[in-house]
N, C-alpha and C positions, 0 to 999 in steps of 0.2 A: 645673817637673817635680814631679809629685805621685805618689810611689811608695807612699803610705800608710805610710811609715816611722813606727814608734812608738818614742818616746824615754821610757824608764822612769826615767832618771836626769837630771833637769833641775831647776834651782833658781830660786827667785824671791828678790828682795831688796827688798821695799818700804821706802820711806824711814823709816817709823815704826819698823820693826824695826832698821835700821842705827843709828838714833839711840839706841834703847834699849840695844842691844848695846854701842855705843861708850861710852855713859855708864856701863855696867857694867864697863868696863876692857878692852874688845875693840877698841881702835883698830887693832890689827894682828892680826887673827884668825888664830890658829894659826901665828903667825910670818910671815904674808904681809905685803907692804908696805902694802897698803891694801885697802879694800873695793872689789870690782869694780863698774862701772856696770851698772845693769839697769833696763829699763823693759819694759812689755808690748809696745810697738811694736817695740823692737829685738829682743826675743825672737821675735816673730812674723816679723820680717824674716829673721832667721837661719833659722828653720824653713822659710820659703818658699824661700830660696836652696838649702837642703839637702834639700828634698823630705821634710821631717818633717811628717806630718799632725797628730799628737797628741803633746804633751809632758806627762808626769806630773810635776807640780810638787811639790817638797818643800823644806823648810828644811834647809840644810846646817849644818855646824858653825859656831858653837858652840851651836846649838840655842836653846832658849827658857828654860832654867833657869840663872840666874846667881847662885844661892845663896839665893834667897828663894822659898818655895813659893807664897805668894799671888801674887807678881808673875809667877811662871812660869805659873800657871794663867791669869792675865789675858792674858799675851802669847800663849800657845798659842791661846786663844780668838780673839784678834784676828787672828793669822796664819791660822787655819783659816777664819774667816768671810771674810777678804779673799780667800783663794784660792778659796773656793767662789763668790764673786761673779765672779771671773775665769772660772771654768768656765761660769757662766751667761751671761756677757757674750760669750763666744767659743765657741759650741757646737762640739764636736768637736775643738777645738784644744788644750784643756787638761784635765787631770784632777788630782785632789787626793789626795796622800798626807799625811794629817793629822799635825801636830806634837803631841807629848805632853809634859807637864811632869814627866817622870821626873827624879830618882828618887822623886818624890812619888807614892806608889801610889794614895792615895785620889783625888787630883786627876787622875791618869791614868785611873783607871776612870771617873770622871765625864766626862772629855773623850772617851774611847772611845765611850761611849754617845751623847754629843752629836754627835760626828763621823759616826758611822754612822747613827744614827736620825734626826737632824735635817738634817745637812749632806749626807748620802749620799756620804760620802768613799769613794774606791775602795780605800783601804788606809791604813796608818799608816807613818810614818817614825820609826825609832828609832836613836839614836846608839849607837855601840859601847860607850861608857860615859858615864855622867853623874855628875859629882862623884866619880869613881873607882868607881862601882858598875857592875860588868860584868854581862852578860846571863844568866849562870848563877847569879847571886846569889839565894838563897832568898827574899829580900824581894820579888822581882819575880814570884814564883809566881802571885799572883792576877791579875797583868796578862796573863801568857801563858795562864792558864786561860780568861780572858775572850776573848782574841783567838782562841784555839783554838775556843771555843764558836761564835764568829762566822765561823770558817773564813777568817780575815782574811789579806789580803796584807800582809806585814811587810817593808818596805824598810829594810835596814840602811844606815847611813852612818857612816863613820869620823869620829873626832875626835881631838884630842890625847890621848895615853895618860897615865895616871897616871905621874908621874915624868918627864914630858917634859923638864923643866928639865935633867936629866942626859942622857937618852937621845938627844935631838934634836941635841946638840952645836952649838946655835946656828943650825941650819938650819931652813927652813920645814918644819913637820910634815907637810904633804901629800905631800912628796917620797917618803919611805919610811915614816914613822911611821904614816900613815893605813893603809897596806897591812898593817903588822904589827899594828895595833890591830884591824883587821877579823879577821885570823887569830886573834888572842888571844881575842876575844869569841866567835867561832864555836866555837873549841876549848873555851871555858868552857861554852858551851851543850851541846856533846857530852858533856863530862865530867860535867855536872850532869844529863844525861838529859832536857833540855828537849824536844828534837826527838822523842824516843820517847814521852814522856808526853803531848805535844801534837801529834799527827800531822796535825792539820788546818791547822796554820800553813803558809802559802804564803810562804816566805822568799826574798827577793832579796838576794844577796850582791854588793856592788859591786866594780868594778875587777878583773874576771876572778877574783874570789876571793882577791885578795891573794896570800899565800904558800901558801894551802891546797892548790892542785894539786901543789906540790912536796913539801909536808910531810904529805900525807894518810896515807901508809903509816906514817910515823913516829908520827903522832898515834894511829893505830889500835894500833900496837904498845904504846905507853905506856898507852893505855886498858886493854888486856888485862893489863899488868903491874902497874898501880898502883891500879886500882879494887878495892875490897874484893871478896872472893869472893861471887859471886852478884849483885854490883852491876853488872857489865858487861852492857850491853844485848845482846840477841840480834843486833841489827843493829850491825855494826861501824861505825867512823868513816867508812870509804870508802863503804859502802852508804848511810849517812845523808847524806853530802855529795852523793851522786849524786841525792838527792831534792830538792835545793835548786835555785834559779834563780840565774843569774849574769849581770851586765851587763858590757858592753864598755867602760865609761867609762875614759878614760885611753888609754895607749899599748898598745892590745890587740894590735897587729901591729907587727913580725912574730913576736915570741916568746911573748907571754902566751897568745894563743888556742891555739896548738898544745899548750901545757902544760895549759890548761883542758880541752881535748878528750880528754886522757888520763884525766881524772877524770869529767867530765860529758858526757852525750850532747848532740848539737846542739840537740835540742828543749828544752833547759834554758837556752839562751843568749838574752839580750835585748840590744837596743841601748841604749846610754846615751851622751849627749853631754857630760854634766857642765857644760853651760852654766848659769849665767854665770860660774862659777868657772874654767872653761876659756875663755880669750879666744876671740872669734869666729874669728880666723884659724886658731888651733890646732884649734878644733872643726871647722872646715871641712876642715882637713888630715886629721883623724881620719875624717871622712866619706869623703874621697877614698881613704883607706887601705882601708876596708871595700869600696869599689867596685872596687878593683884587686886585692884579695886573691883567692886561689883559692876558688872556690865551696865551701861546706861539704858539698854533696851534689849529685849530678847533677840538673839541672833546677831548681836553686835559686840564689839569690844571698844574701848576708848580709842584704840588706834584706828580701827576701821571707821568709826563714827566721825572723829575729828578730821581724818584725812579726806573722807567723802565731803564733809562740809567745806574744807579748804579748796578742794577741786572745783566745787560749784562757784565759790567766791573768786578764785584765782585760776583762770583757765591755763595759765602757764604751768601749773603744777599737775595738770591732767595729761600732759604730753608724754 
């Protein structure tokens, strides 16, 4: 079955990356039991079974920066060149959201130029924080200015929050900490005015926006109350959030999608499998859930809607 489904939230795990991350102390990444198994063949097999035509590949948490800027630049380059080769080797099946060595700003600007100008990446993947630096931090201003100039697609992905040692209570951070860190960093971008100053950014927020659909009105209220007079943007939090894209990775049904659609229009929703961090059986169960859910609009399905949205955002997927 080939429905042309586009997966904007899919991950690769080449052996060289796992070895380097493990050596850097990530044998149990984000509190998970172990690294999942991944290969190009098993990924394509899952896609074929689920009717996924194209998967946009990105590196998940813990990213490429393990504390040393030079090593992070080298690892980001290796990941990006490896992913680009996969795109070339399997035309139409894979796309590349390039990794960046944040919070190293100079290294990130160099990698943005290389990723777009040489590798022809479809966008970039950015963690919700790196080394405790969140996305509203003024040190990252040059990065967002350059991405805005390029009208870049920016795929956000959560990671362990600063202070997870206390907040996670010994449980795997992907369970709830990921969703809260997504909410935290997008709120930081709103409060810092990133989305207003750089309106050409095409931002994809994962996991149905985390807690943002529930907290959007509260965030807007606090923006009005606590930003300095004249600093509050003309567009409030809710309006800015409506301009972002949201993927369905995780347990989108039955409760997250209805909450998301109270905030964002259906044309802002994209499909995400979260494979390989979501095991194959669970990824297939999530696919079954979108196939049995009530259609988002007359004459559509979740497959046709999300894929049409992805093709508008990512021209590579329309080929």
